[in-house]
N, C-alpha and C positions, 0 to 999 in steps of 0.2 A: 466648602474645600480650591484653593483656585487651582489653576492653570502648572502655574512654577508648580505644588507641589505635590499638586495629585501627578509631576514626570517626575518630582524628585524621587515620591518615595518608591519607584518602583531602581529595583536591586538585579546589580547583576547573576545571573544567570552558569550555573556550572553546564561548562560541558561534557553532553555521556560520553566516556570512551569505550571507545572499543575494542574489547581487547581474542582476537581473532586469530588460532593455532598456529605455528608453525607448517603452510600448504607444504606437504610429498609429491613429489611426480611419484613414488609408494602409492597405489591405490589401493590399502583398505582402508577400512572406518575410518574417515578421524570423528577425533571429540569433535562430539555438537555442540559448538557458539550458536550461537545467531546474533547475525546482526545491529547495532545500537541506536539503525539513526532510523527504523521506523516506524509507523505508531498505525496504527490498526483495532479490529475488534476480532477477537478468535471465537466463538464461540467453546461454549461447555469450557472455558478456557482456566472457569475456578474453580475446574475437579483436579486441576496440573498441579504436582508441584511447587513452592512460589522457593528459589532462593532463594539460604539462609544468608543470612547475616550477624558479627559481632552484636550481641547480647549490651545495647545500656536498659542502667539501671535508673528510671522516672520513674514518681509518678502514676498512679496505669492513665491512663486519656482511660472516660467518661464516652464520649460523644464522637472521638477518634475515629481511623478506620481499622475495619476487622481485624489489618497488622499488627500497626500496632496497637491493637485490645488482647491480639488475642498471647507479642510479646509481651507483653505488662511494659509499655516504654513509651515518652510525653507522644504526643503524638500536635503536631503544629494544623489541624487538621484545613489544611491549603488544597482548595480544588481547582478538578478533576483529583489532580496531583499528594500528594505529604510528600515534605519534605525528605523523611526516611526515606518512604518508599523510591521517590526521585533518589536518593545517594544514594541505596541499594538495588538500583535498577525493578522493584520486581511489581506485583501488579499490584493496583492498589484499589480494594473496593467497597466500598460504605455503607452505607447501611447495618443493621443486624442482618443475622440471617436469618430468611423468614418473611422480614419487613422489612416497606418499601423504604430507601433512599434516603436517611433523616429523622426513622422513629425508631424507636429501641426498643427493641427484647430482653429474654433473659437469654445465656451464652452459648445455654444447650440446645433453644431453638434447630429441630433437625428438618421446617420446613424452609426454600430454596428455590422453589421455585416462582416466587414472587421477587428471585435476584435480578440484577441487571447483568446487563453484559459487562466485563472488565474491559479495560483499555491499560495499552502499555506505553505509555507517551518515552517515546525515541524522540524530543527533540534536536533536530542538528542539521543548520540548513549550512553550516561551513566545518569544517577541524581547523578554521584559517579564522577562527571568527569568534568571539561569545561575543552573545547579546548581552544587553541590559535593566531585561525584565524576566523575574521568577516568579509574578503574579498573578498565581492562578483565576482570581476569584474576579466575581464581577468587577473590571471598574468601574467608578465608578462616574454616575450625571454629572459633565463636562463641558464645557464649549471646546475645548483639547479630544475632547471625546468622544463632542461632536462633528467638529474640523473631521479628523483622523478618518473619519469610519465617508464623512460625505466624500471625500478624498478620496478616500479607497471604493467605492460604489460610481463613481466619474470614472474613474480606468480599471476596472471592469466591467461598466460596459461599453465603453471609448476603443481598451484597449485591449487588455489580457483574455476580455473575453473571444475575439476574435482570433486568437489564439488556441483556439479548442478544435477548431474543424477544420478542412484544407475552405482554403480559398472559390468562393461558386458552392456549397454542399449543403441543400435544403436542408439541414438543423441549426445551421449558426444564426437567423431570428428567437431560434429556442432559446440558444444560451446565453442574445445580449441582451431581450428584454421576456419574456415570456419565463425562463426560470427568477432572478432576480422581481417579478412577480412572486412570484411562489414564496421568494422564500425571504416578502415581508411578512409572516403572514408561523412561520418554522427555525423558532433562535441559528439554530442548526444552519441550515441551510445556511444563511441570513452570513452567520459567519464565518461556516467554509468558502465562500467566498470571499468574505474579508484575508482570510488566514492567504488561501491562494494569489486573491491577488498582490497582497504582501510581501508576498515572496517572490511571485515576478517582481515586482520593487527591486524587492534586496535585488537580487539577482541583475538589471538595469541599474540600480547603483550598490557597489560594497561597498564602499566603505562607508552608509548611511546604518549609524548600528538604534535611531531606532525604527528602519523595516525592518529588523532581523525582528527587535524586539514587539512591534508591533506582530508580524508572524508566531511568532515563538506566544503571547500574547493568548491570539485568536484558535491560536491549533489548538490551544487546549480545551478555553470556554468549545471548543467546535467537540472534543474531543465529550465534553465532558452533558454540553444537549444534546451528539445522537447517541450515547449508551442507556440518558431516560429514554430516549425516540424509542431506542432498536428494542428493548423491554415492554417498553408494552404498541407495540405495533398495530395501527391499525387502518381500516380504511382514510381516516380523518389525515393520517399526517405518513405514511406507504408512502406518494410518490416522494417526501423531501426528501425522508429515509435513504431510499435509493441513488435517491445525486444527490446527495451526500458523501454518500461515498462512494460517485465516481470522483467528485474532487477529490477527497482520497486517495483515488485508484491513481492521478493526475502528480499530484505532493508527491507518491512518493516513487513516481518515474523520476522528477525532477531531480529526489534527494538519488536518486543510481547514481549521479552526477560528483558525490560529494565521498561516499566510500574511498574508503579507505579499501587499494589496489591489491598491497603487497606487506604483508605474502597474503594471499588470496584464498580468500572464502565464498563460497556461492551467491547470489542473493536471496536465500531460505527464508529468509521475515519476508522480504517482499514478496515473494511467491505466494506464500502462502497467507500474508492476509492478500493481498489480493483475491486468491480462488477462496478464501472466504464470503466479505465482505459479495465480489463477482458473482457469484453462483450459491453459496448460501443463504444469504440475502432477498436478492434477488427473485428465489423461487419462493419465498416465503411471504414476499411482497406483493408475488404474485393472485394472489389468493385474497389481493384487498382491491389492487391498479386491473386485470385481467377483462372489468368491468366499466372502467370509466373509463367515459366518451374523453374529459376534461388531463387525461395521467401524462403527462411529458413521458414519461420512463418511458410508458404504456410506447406509444408513438416506435421511441427508439429503441425498445425492446423489442417489437415490431417489426426493425427492419436490420437490425445483428445476426447475421453472417449465419445461418449455422447453426438454423436453433428452430425446431419445433412451426407450423404456422401454428398460431393464439394459442400463444402464449411464452412461457424461460421454460424450453426442455429441449437441452442439448441432443438435434440428434442426430446420431452417431454414424447412421450412415452415411450423410453427407461428410461429415468432418473428419471421420477416421474410416472411409475405403478406402482398400486395399491396391487400389489404379494411387490417391492420393502419392504413392511414395518408390512408387518405379525406378526418379528415377535419385531418390533418394538406399539404396536396397544397402545403397557400398556401405553406409551409416547402420546395421543391421549386421553387418558381414561377424559370424566372429570365426576367428583363428585358432590350428593346433592346442595354442598356450589360453586362450579366452575360453575352448572346453573346460580347460582345466583351472581354472585358477580365478574362473571373473565368475561370480554365484548366476545361479540363472534357476529360474522358476516359468511358469506361466504366468505367473504377474507379472514379473517384470519384465518378459516376451511382449504382455500386449501394455505395460508404459510405454516402452521404447515403440513398437509398431503405428500405436494412434502419431501419439508427437511426432513423431518423424509423417504420417497420414499427416495430421493438420498441418505440416509445416511446406510437406508438399502441397496443402489446394492451397498457401500462399501460393506458391512458385506458379502453378499453372495456370491462377487469376491476373496474373504478374504477366504472364507469355499470355494471357488472352484480350489484352485489354481494358481488362474490366478497370469499372472506376476507379481513382485511385481514395478515393474516401472510404469507401469499401475492402481496398485493401489494410487503407489508414486500422478501419474501424477491425480485418481480422486480429492486426501483431497487436492491439490494443489489450483485445479480450485475453489473447492464447491462455495471460498466466489462470486464468476462469472454467477454460477449458478443460486443464488439460490434466491425467488424474493426479491424485494424492501419490499416487507409492514414485511416478515418475521427478516429484515433487520432492519425496525422501527419496532417490534414486539421486538426486541435487547436490542433495543436502546430506550423503553419506562422503560424492566429491565422485564416482566414481565415473571411470573420465568413460563413460559410452552415453553417460546423461552430459556432463560435458559437453562435449563434443556435438550432443545435438539442439545442445543451447546454446552456442555458441553460433551454434547454426538460424539462433529468433532470432538473437541479440545483431547478427551480420545485416536483416530487414529492418533494424533499429538504425543503422545510418543513412539511408535512402530519405528520415524523416527530419533527418539533422537540429533542421529550419524552427522548430517547434521549438523555443523555448526551456521544456516542461521535457521531449528529449533531451537534446543536446548529444553531444556526445558521447555518451554512456553505451554505447553499437560494440564502440568503437572498445574502445577503455575493456567493457567486457571479453570482448574478441581473444584480444593482445593478452590481458590474464588470464583467458583461459591457459591457450597458446601455450606461452610458460608455463601453467602449471606444470604441463602434461608429461610426456617421456616420447621419446622421438618416436617410435609404436606406432599413438595417440598420433600424435603428431602429422600426419599426414595425411587424416581427415579434414585438415585443417585450411588448404590450400584455399579452398569457394571461399569461408566465413573471411581470414585474411583478403584475399582480394578484393571479395564485396568492400571491404573498409578501407580501404585500399583507389574507392573512385573507379574500381575495373569492370563491374559489372554499378547497372542505376536502373532505378520504377522505371523512370519514366521515357 
């Protein structure tokens, strides 16, 4: 196949439209709507109910995905997400229940132990741009592919890798040299580097649709390979799996910049995805890399703030100590009306207190003039350390949870020069302020000042 033919075979990709509920300043429980821009591994989501879609009457697919076979519709068998699942925004799971992907089994099999972790794929770089690729299959070998991937790797090693850390960070050589070397042995990590770099180039040149197509194509390949990898986690691939999840979390940070702000819907899926891959996957992978002196992720984990010595275990006595939140107690104070109207129990109180303590620890680190790289690292791992109960409160659009979340996003404004952070901090803070009623806006003074450059960490 010639280069021209390969280019022509790329089809225009459908944009994924996000339908957010109308935000209300009356903070009751809102309808559950997930952001449709984010991608990620959600452990156990194969057991969650899937969205329903209109029934299509086609000949039953024997080798298609589980969803198409269950609905008795024809599957176009595009990996990792078929056309039907992409159209209806549902999770696409391959293979028959109880067997590895690509093998057959009886539809009634109940053995699910070998199921791969499912993925929801939400590729969307900007609401105003469309891609020229909807082909999720492995691209054929060709000169065009070789040149594309050489260009992406060169750009990553020369430019993009340097945007992963602060200037002078001792971890910089790992991102520039060590990680690409590991990627040569693991397609998931290799494709995640291509994806992240293609996204970076697309940000630098948003009018070039080829860059957007490359981002989307390699995102699909990354998720396909990563899905299979985490399904059979071992000593041989644990390091690469964790590093791949790091790139995915950075990509999801970048996607925050393009999500719609009106009406405001909290970035719940971003929090959930970052929490599951950051904490769940790394805890599982630690079993394999804890004694591996060559593990890159092991060195990153060992240097991460707030972790117990010798493992990926959160040290709550450090992260959430009561003294951390002394300057933020006003965020936890409850008025007479709150005592009557605001849902409250021990779990809710703990969720608010621990999250506020973590944010307070960032403030204390800044006041102590801690190394800027460590402060940045504290902020990036925020979604991986907060309690799931806090994420649930954000999802329900509880005003206190939104105010606390705004304080986190305000810190990101100091790191806006990172292309994958950008102005997401300011956008989220201002959108939250607009979604709150007058009473709760009184607690937004500091976040609003922070994004207006009144405050800085330098």
